[in-house]
N, C-alpha and C positions, 0 to 999 in steps of 0.2 A: 906299437899296436902286435897283440898277441894274434899269431898266425899257424892255424894249429894243421895238423898233417891231413892234406887231399887228400895222398895216394892212399887212403885207409878208409874204408867205411866206418859208416857215426852207427857202433850203437846207443840205444835211448840215454845212458848213462854219460857217454862222452858228449855227445850231444847236448845235453842240455849242462852240464858241467861248461860247456865251452859258449853256449848262448847269456849264462849269467856272469861267465867271464867279462867278456863281451859289454854286458847291460854296465857293470862295476866299473870297470875300465874307463867305458867313452862315453860318459852319461850327456855331454855335450850333443850326443849325435845317436845315442841309443839307448832306447828302453825297451824291457821286456814284458812280454805280458801274456796272462795266462787267459785264451780264448774260451777253455773247457776245457771237460776230461773224458778220457777213451771210454771205451766200454768198461774198460779193467780199474780204471784211474788214474793212468798216465795222463801227464798235462799234454796239452794242445798247447805248445807256442809261439806266438805271432812276435816278431821284433819291430820295432818299429823305428824308423833310420831317416833323420832330417834332421836341421842345423835348428836344435832347442834354443828357448834364450832368447829368443826375439819375439813369443808371445805369440807367432804368424802362424805355427804350424798345422793348427787345425783347417784354416782356410786354404792351406793349397793343395793343389790337385795332386791323388794320391794314386802309386801303381804299385799292384798287387802281384804277388809271385810266389807260387806255391809248389809242393813236390810231396811225393811218395803217396797220394791218396790212396793210389794200389800198395799191398805191402811188398810185392815182390823189388817195384821198383827204388830200389832206396839209391842207388846214385845219386835222383835227383837231388834227394837232401846233400850232396855234396856238392851239386850245384848251386842249390841254392845259398849255404851255407858261403861257399865264395863270394858270389854276389855280395852277400851283408858285407862280408870281409872288405872286399875292393871297394863299396862303397865309405865304411867307415875310414879302412884305411888312408884311403885320397882325401878325406876332406883336410882341406887347409895347406897340402901338398901338391894336388891334383886339380890343374885351374876349371876343369870340364866337371868335373866330377863335384868341387865344392859349391859352382854357380847350380849343380843341379839340385844339392842338398840345398841349399839356400831358397829355392823355386816349389820343390817338389818332397811328397813324403812317399816313404816305400814299408808298404806293408807285406813282409815276410814269413812265410810259414817252412819252415824246413819238411815240415812232417806231419801230414796232416793224418794219420792213420799208424801213430805209436805200437799200437800192440800188435797190431800187424805185421807190421817191419821186425820187432823185436822175435819173433817167433821166427820168422823168413834167417834173420841175421844168426840167432841162435842154434837154428836145430837144422837150416838147409832146407827148410818145410817151402813145398810150393805152394802160396798162397796168393790170395785178393783179398780177402775179407779184414774187419777190424777186431778181430777177439770176441768177438760174441760165442763161438765156438771156439775150443781148444782142438790142439792137433789133436785126432783120431775121434773126437768127438762131432766134427765138420760132416760125418754120414750117417745120419739113422737107421737109414735103412738096412737092408740085405745086402751086402754087395761092397765092392771094392773100397779099400779109402788108403791113402798115402801112407808110409811106415819106413823110417830111416830102420831096415832089418838088420846091417850089418853093423850099427854102430860107430861107422866112418863119420856122420854129421853130416852127409850127401843123400838127398834122396833122388838116386840114379834112376836104372831102368833094372826090367827084368827081361832076359830070352827064353824064351822057353818053346822048346820041341812041340810041333805042331803042325800034321801033315796038311790042315788046314789054313797055316798060319800064312799072312801078306806078306812076310817077310825073309829073307836068305841071308847069308852072311856073304858078305863080296866076295868075288874070287880074287880081287884085286888085294886086298887088304882086310883081315880074318876079324880086323877090330870096327868094323863097321858093319851096317845093317841097309841093305837095299831092298826096296821093293818088289816084290816079286811080280816078273812078267805075266799079265791075262790069261798068257796060252799056257803056263809052263803047269807040267803036272807029275814031273819024276825030279825029285831032289829032296834034302834036307830045308826043308821051311820052322818058321817059328812066329810066335804073337810075339811082339813085343811091347808090353807093359809099364806103367811107371813104377818104383820100387813100392811093394805097402802087401798086404793083406786082406782077407775077403772075410767079411761080417757073417758068420751061421752058414759056411760054406755048404754048398750040396754038390758040387761038382761044377756049376754052372759059372761060368766067368760072368757074371754081369757086374755092370757100370753104371749105376744110377748117378747122378748129380749130385754133389757134395751140396749142403748148407753151408753156401760161397758169398756172403752178400759184396757187394760192390758200391761202394760208398760215389763213387761215381755214376750212378744212377738212380742218385738220392735226391737229385735237386728237383724243383719244381718247374720244370722245362720240359712239355712232353711226354710226361712221367707217365709207364705202366707199371701196375702192379708185378709181383713176382710171377703169378703163372704166364703172362704174356712178357717179363723182362726178366732174364734171370740173375738176381743180386738185388732187385729193387727192392726187395723187402713190400709190405704192404701199404705202407702211405710217405710220402716224399718227407725228408727231411726226420724220417723219425728215427737215425740212429745218432746220437751225440755229437759224432767228430762231423758228419755234413751241417747239423744245427746250430755249430758252433760258427762255420765258415759262412753260411747262410745269416747269422746275426751280426758277425763283422761286417759283412756289405751293409747290411741293412744300417749298422750303427756309425756307417763313416759313408754318404751320401758323397765326400768329395775323393771316391774312389774311382777313378776315369781312366782306365787302360789292366788291363787281365794275363797272364802269363803262367801258363801249368804245366810242371815237366812231368812226363810220362816215359818209359819205357816200351820197346826195343825196336821200332822200326825205322829209326831214320829219319824222318818226314817235321815239316811245317804242319801243323793243322790248323784247318780255318773252316767257321761254320758252311753250310748246316750239317746236323745229324741225320737227320730226319727229311728233309726235302731239297729240292734243285737249287741249281743258282737261279733259277726264273724268279728263285722269292724273295731275292736281295733289295730292298729299297733304295730306290735314288742312284748313288754313287759310292756304296759300302761295297760292292765285291772290286771296284776299280782301287780303291784305299785297302782292301785286304790284298790284291795283288802288288799293290805297289809297297807296302810294307813289306810282304812275304818277298817281293826279289829281295830287299833289304837283309833278310834273313838269310834267303838264300847264297846272297854272296858269302857272309860272314861265315854259315856256317856250313854252307856245300848240300844241305837238306830242300828236296824242292819242298815248296808251298803245294799242298792238296786239297781236296775237298775231303771233310767226313764221310757224306753221302755219295758223291760221284765214284771218290777216288780208294775210299778204304772200309768200305762196306761191302763186303763178298756177297750178301744177298739180300738185296731192297724188301725183301719179304721180313729180314729179321734188321730191325734199323735199333739204334741205337736212344733211347730217352732216357730225360733227368738227368743228362751231363752237365754239370757246372758252367761252362764256358758255350754251353747252349741257351743255359738260364741268363749268363752277366750278357750276352750280346744283345739275342732277342727277347728277351725281355727286360732287362735294364738298360741296354742299347751301349755296352760297353765294349769296345774294339777288344778281342779274345781270342789268343791264341792257345795254342796246345804244342809243343813242341814232344815229338815222341824220339827221344836221347838216344842213340847207339843202334847201328846194326851192322852184327859180325858179317854177313854174307860178304856185305859190300866192299866193310873194311878190308876182309882178306879179298877180293878182287872179283865176286861171281856176280854174274849178269845175271838180275832174276828178275822176273816177270812179277810187275805189280809192287805193290807197296805192302801188304798187308805181310806180319814175319811167317814163315814157313820153315816148317823143319825137315823138311824132304829134298835130299840131296845125293846125288850121285857119289859112288865112293870116290872119284878124283875129287869133286868137289868137297865133302869131306876132309880127306888129304890135305887139300889147299887151308880149308877152316883151322884145321887142326895146327898145322906146320905156323900159321898168322900166329896163332894164339899163344905159342909156345913159347914165343919171343917175349909173351909179357907175364906167363902166371905158370906156376910149377905144373899144376894138375888139371888142365881143362880137359879131360879125359881119363876116365874110370876102366883102369882092365879088367876085361870080364875075369870073373873069380866064381866057382860054381859053391853054391849053396843050398842047402836040403832045407828047402820053403816047409813049413809045418801043414800046408794045404796042398801045396803043387808038387811037392816033392823033389827030384834036380832037377833047379833052374841056374841059372848064371847071373848076375847082377855087374853093370857095369855101366858103360855107356857117357852121353856127355854130361859134365858136372854144370846140369841146364843154367839153374839160377843163376851163378858167378862168369859165365861166358854166354849166354842168348840174353837173359832179361837185363844183366850188368856188364858192363864192361870193364877188364882185368883192373885190378886195382893201381897198377903205377900207371894206368893211362886219365885217371880222374882230373886231375889238375888240369891237365893240358883239354882236356874235354871241356872243363867247369869254365875254363877262361874265355875260351870260344863263344858262350852260350852266355856267359856275362854279358859282353860287349854286345848282345842281343839286345838282352834284356834292356840294358841300360842305352841304349839307342829308342827302343820302342817309347821307352821314359819319356825321351825328351821330345817328342812326337808330341805328347801332349800339351791343349791350349795353355795361350799364361798369358793373361790380361795384364797392360801396362797403360799408364797416361803418358802418349808422345808430346801433346804440348798444353799446358797449362796459361791463360790469358785473363787480363782484366784490364775493361775500358771504361773510363769514366764517362757516362755520357747526361750528366748533370748534376745539379749540386745535390751531394750523397747519395748518388745515385750510380749503379756500378752493372756493366754486362760481364759477369764472369762466365766462362768457356772453360772446358776440357774436351779433347780429343783421347778416344779409348779405343784403343787397338788390342787386337788379339796379334801378337808375336809367337805364337805357338803355328805348329805343323797342320794340328786336327781342329775343327771349327768348334767353338765352343758350345755346340750341342752333341759333336764328337762323332755321329754316325745319326744317318736317315732312319736307320729302325730305332733309335730313342726318339726321335721326330713322331713316327708312327706308333710309338707306343706312350706318346705323350711323359717321358719319362726328360724332358730336353728344357727344365726350369733356365730361365732368362737370365741375361745380365743385368743386375742393379747397379744405380749410381746413387750416390747418397751424399748430400752439402749442408755442413754442421758449422757450427764456429761457438765458440765458449763466450762469446760476445751478443750481445742484444743487436738482432737485424730483422728485418722487413723484407718476405719476399711476395717482391712485385708480379714477375713473371716467373712460371715454371714450378714446378712441385720440387720439394726438397729430397723427395726420394722416389724413382722413376725407375721403370724396367725401360729396356732400349734394344730388347730382342736380343739377336745373336750374333756373333762375328765369325766369320769365315777365319779359317788357318790358310798357310801356304798350299794347303793341299788341293784347291781348286785353280791353279794358277800356276798352270804347270806348261803353260808357252805364252809366249808375250802377246799381248793383246790385239786380238782382232773382230771389226764387227762380226765376221763370220764364224766366232767360236760362242758357246754358250755366254751368257751374261755371267758377269764376275758381279756376286754378291760382294755386299761392303765388310770387309775385315776391321774398320775404324770408323765410330761414329762421333759427331762432336756433338756434346750434349752444353745448352746453355742456361742459364739463368739471371734474371736483374733482380738487384735486391737494392735496397735503401739501407746504408748504415753509415756508419763515420769512416773516413779514410783513413786507411791503415788495420782493418780489420781483417783478422786473417779465418781463411776459412779453409774448411777439410773438405778432401772430394774424395768420398771412399767407394771403391769399385768391388763387385762383388758377383762369386759365382759356384756353386757348388762344386761343378766340374774342372772349373776352369782357374781356382784360386780367386787372387783379387791382389788392388795395389791401393795406396793412396798418394793425394795429391796435397799441393801447400798452394793453397793462392792467396793473396794479398790484394784489399780494393784499394786500388791507384790510380 
């Protein structure tokens, strides 16, 4: 099994060639699909990983994993690619993985935003959008836009002497800029800006927002258009990349769980983005906390609410997010992992979880020393530059995209392995239908009672979430009795709906009459048939989200 270099970021060419090689060399477990094209024509790839050849893959519960919906967050591709490699390489050699690939199917999208990511990797361009605008075009108004002025492949910072500036050079270390105290009046102060230029410069330092589309504000859940939700554009699913993802979900109703990889806060995120926890239906919050605790034990990341702990202003909430759509509207257990937090990795104690670049000089030095263990140039030394509009400035500072937005390359495989474990174990919690017992009893001449006990042997219930029930997105379990021979059905229907089956998730203590009632995790299904003795019957059990199974009964 070909193993690519995971301690190296994937540009589009290397990612594409790796995906094609995997599909070509591992047809028994891997198929590569194009689910659409990006704004600039790059293929949006989806790996389908399961054990093929049995004709049952379409009836298995599916687990969806994606990364790099935001252009700068390229390390997510390394994580999703690692997950794919781990699943394929473990098939046939690792009993746990082999069993999962016989009972589940994985849909893995390593790069939802291939255009934006390519601009970031090739040009060091700070970017969120999907390539609708090329670098330099993203700012149509007069004012500031990013640009690599000194041609070193890094869009760093500029420090400009300004008596009204809010920054000053740290007296402890001249490399670092620290905030000017509110009371300070005397001294040398600076403005600190991203590296770039001003369009139609008239002397004013003007910073209008660029046209930076955000694919994770494009989904039809709590959508707000551009005027209220920056980066959302005018309509949900307006951009080809978000539309391709939504189409994949609509064409694969077996998808029963979601993991979306982002950067850079070092947290596990759960719904909701736009409302408090009181909005959860039934036992869903308990489910999230239980699975999130497992995630925290594996990754070291805390589980937090997007609304309560990751939204700095409740007046500016997130709308149109993928995992809000997949949970709130489709009823799928959905998580976001914000990979990497350089501050906490370097040992800093931070308030809150939202990324912040404001550090003391002591903290700056601590981060720098930590990063120097892993990369050559985490920090660009300040050098004087003759800016065409601002005159003498200095360019330097943090190599932001490759130290704050993404981990250093030599750390990527270790990080990927840890998060692979979480995604694989989350996929193992999906519901799984089995037939625990089948039976035939002769009750008269050519008359037989046939029965089967249908069981959910998974952790989650077959309806997945109480939100799915609330949204009527919870198709029940169906059971069908068939035979190639002639028979008469005396009692019962050949095809019947048996409702839902709980999983282990609602049995977290020993039974007691004082705890909430245990709903059934298995159901007895019976038929009375008239047929010749020895007639063979097939019991087929199916559910869109929980997969299916078959059993054989012989009338005797």
